[in-house]
Kinemage of the C-alpha trace (Angstrom):
@kinemage 1
@onewidth
@group {chain A} dominant
@subgroup {mainchain}
@vectorlist {calphas} color= white
{ca met a 1} P 49.279 -62.271 1.153
{ca lys a 2} L 46.133 -60.149 1.309
{ca lys a 3} L 42.818 -61.923 0.841
{ca ile a 4} L 39.892 -60.756 -1.258
{ca leu a 5} L 36.449 -62.272 -1.703
{ca ile a 6} L 34.720 -61.521 -4.998
{ca val a 7} L 30.953 -62.018 -4.905
{ca asp a 8} L 29.257 -61.705 -8.287
{ca asp a 9} L 27.040 -63.860 -10.494
{ca glu a 10} L 28.483 -62.676 -13.821
{ca pro a 11} L 31.215 -65.076 -15.062
{ca asn a 12} L 33.025 -62.410 -17.132
{ca ile a 13} L 33.290 -60.076 -14.153
{ca ile a 14} L 34.469 -62.897 -11.892
{ca met a 15} L 37.126 -63.935 -14.398
{ca ser a 16} L 38.356 -60.379 -14.932
{ca leu a 17} L 38.500 -59.545 -11.225
{ca glu a 18} L 40.097 -62.856 -10.286
{ca tyr a 19} L 42.858 -62.380 -12.868
{ca thr a 20} L 43.438 -58.752 -11.894
{ca phe a 21} L 43.678 -59.346 -8.165
{ca lys a 22} L 45.835 -62.463 -8.481
{ca lys a 23} L 48.179 -60.384 -10.649
{ca asn a 24} L 48.237 -57.848 -7.790
{ca asn a 25} L 49.293 -60.561 -5.302
{ca phe a 26} L 45.949 -61.220 -3.624
{ca glu a 27} L 44.653 -64.585 -2.533
{ca val a 28} L 41.276 -64.648 -4.281
{ca phe a 29} L 38.084 -66.374 -3.173
{ca ile a 30} L 35.006 -66.514 -5.421
{ca ala a 31} L 31.305 -66.706 -4.581
{ca arg a 32} L 28.485 -66.522 -7.107
{ca asp a 33} L 25.820 -65.293 -4.707
{ca gly a 34} L 25.424 -64.048 -1.159
{ca gln a 35} L 24.627 -67.467 0.245
{ca glu a 36} L 27.874 -68.903 -1.140
{ca ala a 37} L 29.763 -65.871 0.179
{ca leu a 38} L 28.425 -66.403 3.694
{ca glu a 39} L 29.568 -70.040 3.560
{ca ile a 40} L 33.088 -68.978 2.528
{ca leu a 41} L 33.133 -66.354 5.298
{ca lys a 42} L 32.624 -69.085 7.897
{ca lys a 43} L 36.127 -70.353 6.989
{ca gln a 44} L 37.963 -67.329 5.581
{ca ile a 45} L 38.361 -63.746 6.749
{ca pro a 46} L 39.253 -61.607 3.749
{ca asp a 47} L 40.712 -58.132 3.967
{ca val a 48} L 38.291 -56.889 1.298
{ca ile a 49} L 34.969 -58.110 -0.088
{ca ile a 50} L 33.797 -56.954 -3.514
{ca leu a 51} L 30.057 -57.457 -3.498
{ca asp a 52} L 27.501 -57.233 -6.290
{ca val a 53} L 23.982 -56.139 -5.310
{ca met a 54} L 21.769 -58.030 -7.753
{ca met a 55} L 22.401 -61.772 -7.381
{ca pro a 56} L 20.287 -64.919 -7.074
{ca asn a 57} L 19.387 -66.415 -3.683
{ca val a 58} L 20.760 -63.735 -1.341
{ca asp a 59} L 21.405 -60.244 -2.736
{ca gly a 60} L 24.328 -58.019 -1.819
{ca tyr a 61} L 22.415 -55.847 0.631
{ca ala a 62} L 21.166 -58.868 2.607
{ca thr a 63} L 24.649 -60.375 2.477
{ca leu a 64} L 26.167 -57.250 4.035
{ca val a 65} L 23.524 -57.275 6.787
{ca glu a 66} L 24.645 -60.826 7.665
{ca ile a 67} L 28.345 -59.911 7.441
{ca asn a 68} L 27.753 -57.058 9.888
{ca lys a 69} L 26.411 -59.533 12.465
{ca glu a 70} L 29.761 -61.356 12.617
{ca glu a 71} L 32.248 -59.836 15.041
{ca lys a 72} L 35.160 -61.627 13.347
{ca leu a 73} L 34.353 -59.809 10.068
{ca lys a 74} L 34.136 -56.294 11.497
{ca asn a 75} L 37.471 -55.261 9.969
{ca cys a 76} L 36.616 -56.488 6.454
{ca lys a 77} L 36.232 -53.662 3.984
{ca val a 78} L 33.236 -54.070 1.678
{ca ile a 79} L 32.990 -52.484 -1.748
{ca phe a 80} L 29.701 -52.743 -3.587
{ca leu a 81} L 30.204 -53.154 -7.331
{ca ser a 82} L 26.839 -52.967 -9.037
{ca ala a 83} L 24.853 -51.887 -12.064
{ca lys a 84} L 22.367 -50.352 -9.625
{ca asn a 85} L 23.465 -46.752 -9.965
{ca lys a 86} L 20.641 -44.639 -8.560
{ca glu a 87} L 21.633 -42.323 -5.738
{ca ser a 88} L 19.207 -44.197 -3.452
{ca asp a 89} L 20.914 -47.532 -4.271
{ca ile a 90} L 24.340 -46.100 -3.531
{ca gln a 91} L 23.151 -44.476 -0.306
{ca lys a 92} L 21.523 -47.720 0.840
{ca gly a 93} L 24.810 -49.581 0.348
{ca leu a 94} L 26.774 -46.982 2.268
{ca asp a 95} L 24.136 -46.821 5.013
{ca leu a 96} L 24.448 -50.586 5.454
{ca gly a 97} L 28.142 -50.105 6.176
{ca ala a 98} L 29.948 -50.529 2.864
{ca ser a 99} L 33.288 -48.746 2.675
{ca ala a 100} L 32.649 -47.803 -0.961
{ca tyr a 101} L 30.134 -48.209 -3.766
{ca met a 102} L 31.260 -48.363 -7.394
{ca thr a 103} L 28.966 -48.707 -10.361
{ca lys a 104} L 29.209 -50.918 -13.448
{ca pro a 105} L 30.639 -50.431 -15.967
{ca phe a 106} L 33.789 -49.789 -13.975
{ca ser a 107} L 37.500 -49.175 -14.368
{ca leu a 108} L 39.649 -52.066 -13.149
{ca lys a 109} L 42.416 -49.624 -12.267
{ca lys a 110} L 40.069 -47.485 -10.160
{ca leu a 111} L 38.759 -50.591 -8.407
{ca val a 112} L 42.259 -51.848 -7.623
{ca asp a 113} L 43.238 -48.372 -6.423
{ca lys a 114} L 40.154 -48.232 -4.168
{ca val a 115} L 40.943 -51.655 -2.695
{ca lys a 116} L 44.519 -50.635 -1.959
{ca glu a 117} L 43.361 -47.320 -0.492
{ca leu a 118} L 40.961 -49.088 1.888
{ca met a 119} L 43.619 -51.543 3.016
{ca phe a 120} L 46.175 -48.923 4.020
């Protein structure tokens, strides 16, 4: 079973993504901020990480910087999913090493398709 870590502080988004990816046969892990995500990543190595940018404690950009320091996580695909939709925000996410950057509001189907595309 493929593993996915969803990192977002919005309960409705978490619930929607968790349901969708479980329905698509993923083992789903949830973190509500970057700090919580980094704790989960000490124990789990997901195939894909969906990462919000604007979160309390540790934001998505800083979280990805920390993820990039871990050799064991180098094959994880990271997709930013954020309301920050300026070209400079998107470019920053990609420059930090994200595999993709999608903006909110978003299409669940397009997100699932992007995850599957990155995994194969």
